[in-house]
VMD Tcl script that draws the C-alpha trace (Angstrom):
set ca {
  {113.87 69.31 16.79}
  {116.75 67.96 14.16}
  {116.11 69.22 10.70}
  {113.57 71.58 11.12}
  {113.56 75.28 10.06}
  {112.96 77.42 12.65}
  {110.40 80.04 12.42}
  {111.74 82.58 14.68}
  {114.62 82.66 13.36}
  {113.38 83.74 9.91}
  {115.49 86.45 8.34}
  {112.66 89.27 8.52}
  {112.47 88.24 12.30}
  {108.38 87.74 11.57}
  {106.68 84.74 13.29}
  {103.71 82.97 11.93}
  {100.48 84.03 13.79}
  {99.80 80.22 14.03}
  {102.66 79.04 15.87}
  {101.93 78.32 19.58}
  {103.55 81.23 21.74}
  {105.13 79.03 23.97}
  {107.35 77.82 21.18}
  {108.99 81.53 21.22}
  {109.62 81.52 24.69}
  {113.35 81.26 26.21}
  {114.86 81.21 29.38}
  {118.12 82.24 30.82}
  {120.37 84.74 29.21}
  {119.17 83.86 25.63}
  {115.65 84.78 26.56}
  {117.41 88.31 27.37}
  {118.96 88.63 24.15}
  {116.50 87.40 21.57}
  {113.63 90.36 21.70}
  {116.63 93.01 21.78}
  {118.15 91.10 18.74}
  {114.76 91.70 17.00}
  {114.88 95.22 18.15}
  {118.27 96.15 16.65}
  {117.31 94.38 13.59}
  {114.01 96.34 13.47}
  {116.05 99.95 14.01}
  {118.01 99.06 11.25}
  {115.81 98.12 8.63}
  {113.74 101.06 9.62}
  {117.19 103.20 9.77}
  {117.66 101.99 6.35}
  {114.25 103.22 4.46}
  {114.46 106.44 6.15}
  {117.70 107.19 4.69}
  {116.02 106.45 1.26}
  {113.22 108.19 1.65}
  {115.38 111.01 2.87}
  {117.64 110.86 0.15}
  {114.49 110.76 -2.58}
  {113.28 113.47 -0.74}
  {116.52 115.79 -1.27}
  {117.33 114.44 -4.51}
  {118.66 110.94 -6.09}
  {120.47 107.97 -5.52}
  {120.86 107.07 -9.10}
  {124.40 107.41 -11.56}
  {125.93 110.99 -11.53}
  {124.86 112.81 -14.83}
  {127.74 114.93 -15.58}
  {126.95 118.98 -16.81}
  {130.09 120.39 -18.19}
  {129.90 124.70 -17.76}
  {132.15 126.72 -19.57}
  {132.05 130.28 -17.64}
  {134.13 133.57 -18.61}
  {136.91 133.69 -16.04}
  {135.72 136.66 -13.84}
  {132.17 135.22 -13.42}
  {133.76 131.44 -13.10}
  {134.35 131.53 -9.24}
  {130.94 132.62 -8.28}
  {129.44 129.88 -10.54}
  {131.59 127.24 -9.36}
  {130.27 128.03 -6.02}
  {126.56 127.73 -7.13}
  {127.68 124.50 -8.73}
  {128.87 123.18 -5.71}
  {125.82 123.87 -3.62}
  {123.51 122.45 -6.77}
  {125.76 118.99 -6.77}
  {125.55 118.91 -2.97}
  {121.71 119.07 -3.32}
  {121.44 115.93 -5.21}
  {119.20 116.99 -8.31}
  {117.74 113.67 -9.91}
  {117.10 114.08 -13.91}
  {115.81 111.12 -14.98}
  {116.84 109.17 -12.11}
  {120.27 110.14 -12.06}
  {122.43 112.47 -9.70}
  {123.30 115.71 -11.82}
  {127.08 116.89 -11.11}
  {128.19 120.15 -12.16}
  {131.92 121.11 -12.93}
  {132.99 124.43 -14.01}
  {136.11 125.44 -16.11}
  {136.83 128.82 -17.12}
  {137.23 129.98 -20.76}
  {137.99 132.93 -22.58}
  {134.88 133.96 -24.23}
  {136.91 135.36 -27.48}
  {138.17 131.90 -28.03}
  {135.10 129.88 -27.20}
  {133.54 131.93 -29.67}
  {135.78 131.61 -32.39}
  {136.20 127.96 -31.84}
  {132.04 127.80 -31.95}
  {132.33 129.88 -35.25}
  {134.77 127.62 -36.97}
  {137.41 130.74 -37.16}
  {140.15 128.45 -35.49}
  {140.82 126.75 -32.09}
  {138.98 123.80 -30.56}
  {135.70 124.24 -28.93}
  {135.98 123.08 -25.49}
  {133.37 119.95 -24.30}
  {130.47 121.87 -22.69}
  {127.02 121.57 -22.18}
  {126.61 125.36 -20.88}
  {128.16 128.57 -21.49}
  {128.14 131.65 -19.71}
  {130.06 134.36 -21.63}
  {130.23 137.68 -20.32}
  {128.36 139.41 -22.71}
  {125.58 138.39 -25.29}
  {127.57 140.77 -27.89}
  {130.15 137.22 -28.80}
  {126.23 135.24 -29.26}
  {124.79 138.17 -31.18}
  {128.38 138.32 -33.51}
  {128.16 134.30 -33.59}
  {124.33 134.01 -34.63}
  {124.88 136.79 -37.32}
  {127.30 134.44 -39.45}
  {125.56 131.27 -38.12}
  {121.93 131.09 -36.77}
  {122.35 127.06 -35.78}
  {124.45 128.83 -32.80}
  {122.06 128.41 -29.55}
  {120.19 131.62 -28.44}
  {121.06 133.12 -25.17}
  {118.78 133.06 -22.33}
  {118.23 135.79 -19.81}
  {121.07 137.07 -17.95}
  {122.32 135.76 -14.52}
  {124.26 138.93 -13.65}
  {125.48 142.14 -14.68}
  {128.55 144.54 -14.70}
  {128.33 148.25 -15.84}
  {131.49 149.23 -18.38}
  {132.72 151.87 -16.49}
  {136.01 154.64 -17.44}
  {138.65 153.59 -14.76}
  {141.78 155.74 -13.49}
  {143.88 155.78 -10.78}
  {142.67 157.58 -7.56}
  {145.68 159.89 -8.17}
  {144.80 160.99 -11.68}
  {141.28 161.78 -11.73}
  {141.73 165.28 -10.96}
  {143.78 165.64 -13.92}
  {141.09 164.08 -15.93}
  {138.35 166.08 -14.25}
  {140.33 169.35 -15.46}
  {140.93 168.11 -18.77}
  {137.63 167.01 -19.95}
  {135.49 167.32 -17.23}
  {132.71 164.78 -15.95}
  {133.44 161.19 -17.36}
  {131.58 161.06 -20.67}
  {131.84 158.75 -24.39}
  {131.94 162.19 -25.90}
  {134.95 163.35 -23.70}
  {136.58 160.03 -24.26}
  {136.29 160.37 -28.31}
  {137.66 163.95 -28.03}
  {140.99 162.68 -25.90}
  {141.34 159.84 -28.47}
  {141.11 161.50 -31.65}
  {144.37 161.14 -33.37}
  {143.83 164.42 -35.64}
  {142.94 166.57 -32.45}
  {146.66 167.42 -31.55}
  {145.34 170.17 -29.69}
  {142.71 168.47 -27.49}
  {142.63 166.74 -24.25}
  {144.69 163.99 -25.75}
  {147.71 165.96 -24.83}
  {147.20 165.42 -21.30}
  {144.89 162.23 -21.31}
  {145.85 159.06 -22.99}
  {142.83 156.70 -23.36}
  {143.31 152.71 -23.12}
  {140.73 150.35 -24.35}
  {141.15 146.42 -24.25}
  {141.16 144.79 -27.59}
  {137.48 144.90 -28.94}
  {138.29 141.90 -30.82}
  {139.23 139.84 -27.50}
  {137.25 141.78 -24.69}
  {133.55 142.64 -24.51}
  {134.19 145.29 -22.40}
  {136.14 147.10 -25.22}
  {133.76 146.26 -27.92}
  {130.75 147.71 -25.32}
  {132.79 150.84 -24.93}
  {133.38 151.59 -28.76}
  {129.47 150.44 -29.63}
  {128.39 153.05 -26.77}
  {131.06 155.82 -28.01}
  {129.57 155.37 -31.57}
  {126.00 155.60 -30.70}
  {126.79 158.80 -28.77}
  {128.64 160.33 -31.20}
  {126.48 159.31 -33.71}
  {123.31 160.85 -31.66}
  {125.31 164.14 -30.83}
  {126.18 164.66 -34.49}
  {129.86 164.24 -33.97}
  {131.28 163.89 -37.52}
  {132.32 160.26 -38.72}
  {135.84 161.43 -39.14}
  {136.24 162.48 -35.24}
  {135.20 158.87 -34.67}
  {137.47 157.26 -36.82}
  {140.37 159.56 -35.71}
  {139.61 157.77 -32.10}
  {139.26 154.51 -33.15}
  {142.76 154.77 -35.06}
  {144.36 156.04 -31.95}
  {142.82 153.47 -29.73}
  {143.92 150.84 -31.92}
  {147.44 151.47 -30.88}
  {147.30 151.12 -27.77}
  {145.54 147.33 -27.57}
  {148.77 145.59 -27.91}
  {149.60 146.24 -24.24}
  {146.32 145.76 -22.75}
  {145.01 142.75 -24.60}
  {142.79 142.27 -21.40}
  {141.29 144.26 -18.47}
  {144.01 143.03 -15.75}
  {146.86 144.29 -17.78}
  {144.93 147.36 -18.37}
  {144.56 148.21 -14.62}
  {147.76 147.29 -13.83}
  {149.09 149.82 -15.90}
  {146.90 152.53 -14.34}
  {149.43 153.33 -11.80}
  {152.34 153.83 -14.03}
  {153.54 157.26 -14.57}
  {154.07 159.03 -17.64}
  {153.67 162.38 -19.42}
  {149.97 161.29 -19.90}
  {147.32 160.82 -17.36}
  {145.89 156.84 -18.47}
  {142.27 156.54 -18.58}
  {140.85 153.28 -19.30}
  {138.17 151.12 -19.63}
  {136.71 147.95 -17.83}
  {133.52 146.38 -15.88}
  {132.74 147.83 -12.53}
  {133.30 143.98 -11.19}
  {136.88 144.18 -12.73}
  {137.82 147.50 -10.89}
  {136.25 145.71 -7.48}
  {138.17 142.46 -8.00}
  {141.48 144.54 -8.76}
  {141.32 146.69 -5.76}
  {140.20 143.65 -3.52}
  {143.00 141.24 -4.62}
  {145.94 143.18 -5.82}
  {145.68 146.12 -3.22}
  {147.27 148.76 -5.10}
  {148.86 151.60 -3.42}
  {146.51 153.93 -5.21}
  {143.04 152.21 -5.65}
  {141.29 152.22 -9.39}
  {138.79 154.63 -9.45}
  {135.07 153.47 -11.73}
  {134.36 156.63 -13.45}
  {130.61 156.15 -15.18}
  {130.07 158.20 -18.12}
  {126.89 160.79 -18.05}
  {125.56 159.44 -20.93}
  {125.26 155.88 -19.60}
  {126.96 152.88 -20.43}
  {126.54 149.06 -21.85}
  {126.82 146.53 -19.25}
  {128.04 142.89 -19.26}
  {125.32 140.59 -19.18}
  {126.32 137.14 -18.73}
  {123.75 135.24 -20.50}
  {123.35 131.33 -20.27}
  {123.93 129.51 -23.48}
  {122.98 125.85 -23.36}
  {125.22 123.98 -25.92}
  {124.33 120.19 -25.29}
  {122.09 118.06 -27.82}
  {121.48 115.37 -25.29}
  {117.80 115.27 -23.66}
  {118.77 114.26 -20.27}
  {121.60 116.66 -20.07}
  {119.43 119.42 -21.49}
  {117.15 118.93 -18.29}
  {120.03 119.16 -16.34}
  {121.19 122.20 -17.76}
  {117.68 123.74 -17.67}
  {117.75 123.04 -13.68}
  {121.07 124.34 -13.37}
  {120.06 127.80 -15.30}
  {117.35 127.90 -12.82}
  {119.54 127.51 -10.27}
  {121.75 130.30 -11.25}
  {118.53 132.79 -11.03}
  {117.66 132.00 -7.84}
  {117.96 134.22 -4.71}
  {121.17 132.23 -3.20}
  {122.82 132.55 -6.35}
  {121.72 136.37 -6.82}
  {123.86 136.95 -3.19}
  {126.91 134.92 -4.41}
  {127.03 136.99 -7.89}
  {126.60 140.39 -5.54}
  {129.44 139.39 -2.78}
  {132.13 138.81 -5.37}
  {131.39 142.34 -7.13}
  {128.53 141.83 -9.81}
  {124.65 143.27 -9.78}
  {122.10 141.26 -10.31}
  {119.97 141.40 -13.49}
  {117.97 144.19 -12.19}
  {121.10 146.38 -11.58}
  {121.21 145.53 -7.66}
  {124.69 145.77 -6.14}
  {125.26 144.64 -2.47}
  {128.46 145.70 -0.47}
  {131.01 145.25 -2.90}
  {128.61 148.48 -4.31}
  {128.29 150.91 -1.53}
  {129.02 154.32 -3.24}
  {132.08 154.53 -1.61}
  {135.94 154.55 -3.30}
  {134.12 156.05 -6.57}
  {131.59 153.01 -6.92}
  {127.85 154.20 -7.52}
  {125.43 152.16 -5.38}
  {122.57 152.98 -7.89}
  {123.06 151.16 -11.40}
  {123.82 153.60 -14.13}
  {121.90 154.75 -16.66}
  {121.49 151.84 -19.42}
  {122.36 152.39 -23.42}
  {120.74 149.88 -25.52}
  {122.86 147.32 -27.05}
  {122.53 148.12 -30.76}
  {121.00 145.15 -33.29}
  {123.18 142.63 -34.61}
  {123.76 144.34 -38.25}
  {125.68 147.16 -36.09}
  {127.51 145.06 -33.97}
  {129.00 143.14 -36.71}
  {129.47 146.66 -38.64}
  {131.72 147.72 -35.75}
  {133.44 144.46 -35.46}
  {134.53 144.78 -39.04}
  {135.84 148.25 -38.74}
  {137.73 147.60 -35.73}
  {139.59 144.81 -37.48}
  {140.42 146.96 -40.70}
  {141.11 149.74 -38.84}
  {143.73 148.53 -36.37}
  {145.77 147.09 -39.43}
  {148.71 148.57 -39.67}
  {150.06 151.36 -42.31}
  {152.96 151.02 -44.91}
  {153.32 154.17 -46.86}
  {155.89 155.52 -49.78}
  {155.71 159.14 -49.66}
  {156.85 160.43 -53.11}
  {158.23 164.67 -52.49}
  {157.81 166.73 -55.66}
  {160.95 168.65 -55.52}
  {160.96 170.21 -59.00}
  {161.33 173.58 -60.08}
  {157.87 175.15 -59.59}
  {157.96 173.92 -55.31}
  {160.42 177.08 -55.14}
  {157.63 179.58 -56.12}
  {156.06 181.33 -53.39}
  {152.53 180.70 -52.30}
  {150.50 183.99 -52.32}
  {149.63 185.62 -48.90}
  {151.88 182.64 -46.94}
  {155.12 183.95 -46.80}
  {155.98 180.21 -47.42}
  {157.57 178.72 -50.81}
  {155.47 175.81 -52.06}
  {158.11 173.29 -50.86}
  {158.00 174.71 -47.15}
  {154.30 174.36 -47.41}
  {154.42 170.92 -48.69}
  {157.14 169.95 -46.21}
  {155.17 171.31 -43.43}
  {152.01 169.17 -44.45}
  {154.33 166.02 -44.79}
  {155.57 167.03 -41.27}
  {151.93 167.69 -39.76}
  {151.25 164.26 -41.55}
  {154.13 162.57 -40.07}
  {152.69 163.04 -36.23}
  {149.16 161.40 -37.06}
  {150.63 157.87 -37.88}
  {150.95 155.33 -35.04}
  {154.93 154.43 -34.07}
  {154.06 150.83 -35.74}
  {153.86 152.39 -39.28}
  {156.13 151.48 -41.85}
  {156.91 155.20 -43.55}
  {159.34 155.72 -46.37}
  {160.13 158.94 -48.56}
  {161.39 159.20 -52.27}
  {161.73 162.58 -54.09}
  {161.21 163.14 -57.53}
  {161.99 165.59 -60.56}
  {163.69 164.70 -63.73}
  {166.89 162.99 -63.94}
  {167.55 163.04 -59.82}
  {169.41 160.22 -59.70}
  {171.32 160.27 -62.84}
  {170.59 160.32 -66.61}
  {166.96 158.99 -67.10}
  {165.98 158.42 -63.36}
  {163.40 160.75 -62.19}
  {163.20 159.75 -58.58}
  {165.55 159.25 -55.42}
  {165.19 156.60 -52.91}
  {165.72 158.81 -50.07}
  {164.52 156.86 -47.12}
  {163.44 153.05 -47.41}
  {160.33 151.86 -46.50}
  {160.46 150.70 -42.82}
  {159.34 150.61 -39.18}
  {159.25 154.12 -37.91}
  {161.06 153.32 -34.75}
  {163.84 151.37 -36.76}
  {167.49 152.54 -36.08}
  {168.40 154.08 -39.24}
  {171.58 155.94 -39.94}
  {172.25 156.40 -36.11}
  {168.72 157.58 -35.70}
  {165.35 156.55 -35.58}
  {163.51 156.24 -39.07}
  {160.88 158.62 -38.09}
  {163.30 161.31 -37.17}
  {165.31 160.32 -39.97}
  {162.50 161.47 -42.72}
  {161.32 164.37 -40.70}
  {165.18 165.76 -40.83}
  {165.01 165.15 -44.42}
  {161.52 166.75 -44.94}
  {162.81 170.11 -43.60}
  {166.20 170.43 -45.14}
  {164.67 169.40 -48.55}
  {164.86 172.37 -51.34}
  {163.36 172.44 -54.85}
  {165.74 171.91 -57.88}
  {165.39 175.22 -59.51}
  {166.24 173.37 -63.43}
  {164.29 170.36 -62.79}
  {160.97 169.19 -64.27}
  {158.31 167.38 -62.67}
  {158.50 163.38 -63.82}
  {155.82 162.05 -61.79}
  {154.66 159.46 -63.96}
  {158.05 157.45 -63.95}
  {158.26 157.69 -60.49}
  {154.81 156.55 -59.46}
  {155.46 153.77 -61.94}
  {158.31 152.39 -60.12}
  {157.10 153.30 -56.87}
  {153.62 151.44 -57.35}
  {155.76 148.54 -58.82}
  {157.45 148.37 -55.25}
  {154.75 148.73 -53.13}
  {153.03 145.86 -55.23}
  {155.70 143.36 -54.85}
  {156.24 144.17 -51.30}
  {152.68 144.05 -50.15}
  {151.88 143.48 -46.56}
  {148.47 141.57 -46.37}
  {148.16 142.76 -42.40}
  {148.96 146.70 -43.29}
  {147.07 148.96 -45.29}
  {149.80 149.82 -48.34}
  {149.79 153.36 -49.89}
  {151.71 155.35 -52.15}
  {151.31 159.14 -51.06}
  {151.87 161.86 -53.56}
  {152.88 165.27 -52.15}
  {153.28 167.95 -54.64}
  {151.73 171.54 -56.39}
  {149.97 169.74 -59.06}
  {149.63 166.41 -60.47}
  {151.09 167.34 -63.99}
  {153.80 164.94 -65.61}
  {156.23 167.80 -67.83}
  {159.29 165.38 -68.55}
  {160.77 167.08 -71.90}
  {162.54 163.69 -71.93}
  {159.29 161.81 -72.78}
  {158.93 159.16 -70.26}
  {155.59 157.36 -69.21}
  {152.41 159.62 -70.66}
  {149.17 160.58 -68.85}
  {147.06 157.74 -70.30}
  {149.70 154.89 -69.99}
  {150.43 155.34 -66.11}
  {146.56 155.31 -66.01}
  {146.59 152.01 -68.02}
  {149.39 150.82 -66.06}
  {148.00 151.48 -62.67}
  {144.56 150.02 -63.50}
  {146.54 146.52 -64.85}
  {148.45 146.20 -61.99}
  {145.99 146.96 -59.07}
  {144.60 143.74 -57.51}
  {141.39 144.12 -55.20}
  {142.85 141.26 -53.24}
  {146.09 142.90 -52.68}
  {144.95 146.77 -52.63}
  {147.76 149.21 -53.16}
  {146.31 152.66 -53.17}
  {147.61 156.15 -54.44}
  {146.84 159.15 -52.16}
  {147.69 162.43 -54.07}
  {147.45 165.82 -51.71}
  {148.38 168.70 -53.57}
  {148.90 172.50 -52.39}
  {149.69 175.71 -54.36}
  {147.90 177.65 -56.62}
  {148.42 175.75 -59.94}
  {146.97 172.53 -57.98}
  {143.40 172.72 -59.10}
  {144.45 172.57 -62.81}
  {145.70 169.13 -62.29}
  {142.93 167.55 -60.35}
  {141.28 165.65 -63.17}
  {144.75 163.91 -63.61}
  {144.90 163.31 -59.71}
  {141.26 162.08 -59.68}
  {142.22 159.38 -62.19}
  {145.28 158.21 -60.87}
  {143.62 157.72 -57.53}
  {140.19 155.97 -59.03}
  {142.56 153.84 -60.50}
  {144.11 152.08 -57.62}
  {140.83 152.94 -55.11}
  {142.65 156.01 -53.69}
  {141.83 159.72 -53.26}
  {142.73 162.94 -54.03}
  {143.09 166.33 -52.24}
  {143.69 169.77 -52.85}
  {144.62 171.12 -49.45}
  {143.97 175.17 -48.90}
  {145.46 174.82 -45.49}
  {148.42 173.36 -43.93}
  {146.25 171.87 -41.08}
  {143.79 170.40 -43.60}
  {146.02 167.47 -43.82}
  {144.56 166.46 -40.19}
  {141.44 165.85 -41.75}
  {142.78 164.32 -45.26}
  {143.96 161.73 -42.84}
  {140.80 160.81 -41.30}
  {139.18 160.48 -44.75}
  {142.15 158.42 -45.79}
  {141.43 156.45 -42.52}
  {137.62 156.29 -43.93}
  {138.32 154.55 -47.06}
  {140.51 151.95 -45.63}
  {137.11 150.90 -44.03}
  {135.35 150.32 -47.13}
  {138.74 149.74 -49.46}
  {138.75 148.56 -52.37}
  {134.88 148.98 -53.09}
  {134.52 152.43 -51.63}
}
mol new
graphics top color blue
foreach p $ca { graphics top sphere $p radius 0.5 }
foreach p [lrange $ca 0 end-1] q [lrange $ca 1 end] { graphics top cylinder $p $q radius 0.2 }
display resetview
């Protein structure tokens, strides 16, 4: 046997059929072990084959195919759960195993980066923002941005309040509604429900719930015939709250803070559920469903990869996100399914509404873009220099009022002061001839600066108010308006601030200029204003006149305002200043091309 290859020891354990049977016989202990070894080898081989077959059926055994998903922070935990199951199932894509990793990304930041407005876009193949509004805005500017597919979950945008203040809110304006929100937020409606209610909206430029709420409120306002001025007044007021409630978490946390007004916020239903479940506040937050219906956060899928193989994996995962098991996962974490069905998280208790609220259709791309632009402009700060007429005619009485012109004008000014947010920058000059020495027709009474800044032992707001109520007309003074306006306009132009609306406000009993010592004439001041006005850095002139002589100067008033994309008004009643304020707010939405 020396040197021969033993066929019974072939690697596969197979003996050729023509070998004599007796050659394979063995005796003793070896005769028992040899057939047993063959059986073990066969079992092992069969086991390996079964393993391969089973794993082929389950998915794949190839190299990993990474799929990178970026999801909005609120839905990221649910998407991560679904991704883990998807990866464990070993889905084969062109012979490779798809492995999904999910990271969270603020939709506003991702959208900004994708739109080229700043920031670095995350390395992702699939994006799940909280709202298709981000995609709509992006595609309006850049059609190359991929379209969003059907949503994987929904969460209605609701009003929300601490359970302890819900009775106060219902007493103030009844059932929750977008119309009631506008009424309560309208900065010019100082005698309305806003006296007892403070509306808080997360910044619509950063938060889809905030933007969706504004779109819903605007649509309701338009349909019900509410004037555009009221909506603008509400937007202006709401713009002052966004610095402290930049996201839904901060907003919900602030609801329990006691103050002179009951806070009413805007959030998604799911965020309210999560807040109550994770923060466990002493008094839970209560969702309030607007009577007119609402807009939903819809969580669409956007496939961003350009790689054909990765795209197949993204399509497979998108299908997984729409499956029954995924739907249950979303429901368990407080979301509704795309058709509005909730689960245990939304049972009708604690203020939660089991049935999906009435849906308000999302506006078209143009309307969404216009609202976004409106918000970005209206939240600009205010930098305003008021020129107060203290000339002799201001001491004359206003028939039927029991007031002098000066008293009426200063009351208008004080009323107007109430309408400016605390972050505004205001100043006050007085004007009449030779008011601050020979040839100087104005006095710089209070320099322009933040209303909340300390000045002469008090806040600038209080100093201006005190000066207004104590001002008296100069019985021998002439108007001297043109020289004053020229100096004020030059200063405001030099000190222009791009993040604010820069305005020169004139409060007078007429726009005449009766300076007996000469000075700048009417045509000269118009020419100067037209030359100095810069559409890229607009400083507008706003004129409010009050008194029987005001109509006589209307032509000159209009000319001065028009030269700077401003406006001129004649007040018949002190409270009309609220209307003028709102109309002025409207102008900033179109300035300098109104």
